[in-house]
N, C-alpha and C positions, 0 to 999 in steps of 0.2 A: 527621742534618743539623743544622747550626748556623745558625739564622736570625740575620742581622745587618743593621745599618743604620749609615750614617754620619750623624752629627749635622750639621745645616746649618752651613756655614762651613768644613767640611773641604775643603781644596783638591783639585783634580783630581790634582795630582802626588802628594799624600799618599794619596789613594784608590788610585791606581795602585800605589804601593809596597805598601800593605797587601794589595791583591788579589794581588800577586806573591808575597808571603809565604804567603798562604792557598793559592795553587796549589802551592807547595813542600810544604806540609803534606799537601795532597790527594794529591800524587804518591807520597808515602811512607807514607801511613796510609789507614785506611778512613774518616776524617773527611771530611765534605763541608760546604761553606759555601753558604748560600743568601741572596743579597742581597735585602733588602726596602726599600721606599720609606720615607724619613723622614716622609713625609706620613701614612703608616699603619703605624707601627712595630708589630712583633709584640707580642702581649699575654702570651704564655707565656714560657718560658725563651728568652733571646736575648742577643746581644752588641750593645752600642752602642759606636761608635768616636767619640771626641771629641778635638779639639785645642783646648786652652784659650786659646791666645793667637795673635795674628797675627805673633808674633816669629819671625824666621828661625832656622833650625837652626844657623847659624854663630855661635859664641861670639866674643867679642872678647878680645884680649890687650892688655896695656899697651903693647906695641910697635906696635899697630895692625893686626896680622894677625888671622886668625881660624882657628878649628878647629871641626869638627863637634861638636855637643853632642846628647845624647840624655837625655831624662828622661820615661820612661813607666812606667805601672803598670797592673795589672789588679786589679779588686776587684769583689765582689758588692754590689749596691746594696740597702741595707736598706729597708724592713723585710722584704719577702717574699723578697728575694735571687733573684728570677727574672731580673733583669737583671744581666748581667756587663758591666763597663765596661772598655774599653781606652782609657786616657787619656794624652795626651801634653801636656807643658807647652809645647812648641814645635812648629812645623812639622817634619816628618820628612824631607821630600824636595824642598824648594824649591831646593836646590843639588845639583849632581852629586856633590860630595864627601860630602854628607850621605846621599844615597841609598846610596852604597857602604858607609858606616860604619853607618848606622842599620838596614839590612836585618837584620843579625844580632841587634841589640837587639830589633827587632820580633818576630822569630822566637822569641827567648828569652821575651819577655812573653806571646806567644800560646800557648806551650806551657804556661804557668801556667794558662791557661783549662781545660786538661784534667787538672789536678792534678799535673802534672810539677813537682816541687819541687827545690830545691838539695840536693845531697848533699855534705857537707863533714866 
């Protein structure tokens, strides 16, 4: 089991997309996620999910249009490294276009939690 919690401020739509990706992982692996309250986060090894800004997932172009953007990373929090953080610079699911585009990016980053690395 992987205990996890959402940092306060993570929107319901972002939480929903993250949970959807977790369910995909659970369906195809033996990994199970267990949500905990942010009021009493786990003390042992666990995952914390953060969104650092309130900015939309839609980027702006010079012509005024927008495109989905994704900027997330996974890292172990020093010094004890018991907390692993999945952190996004922007909301990931505040627009329909972003949900579709960012689902794969979230899955990619979440696989890093388990040591799956790039092979090139």
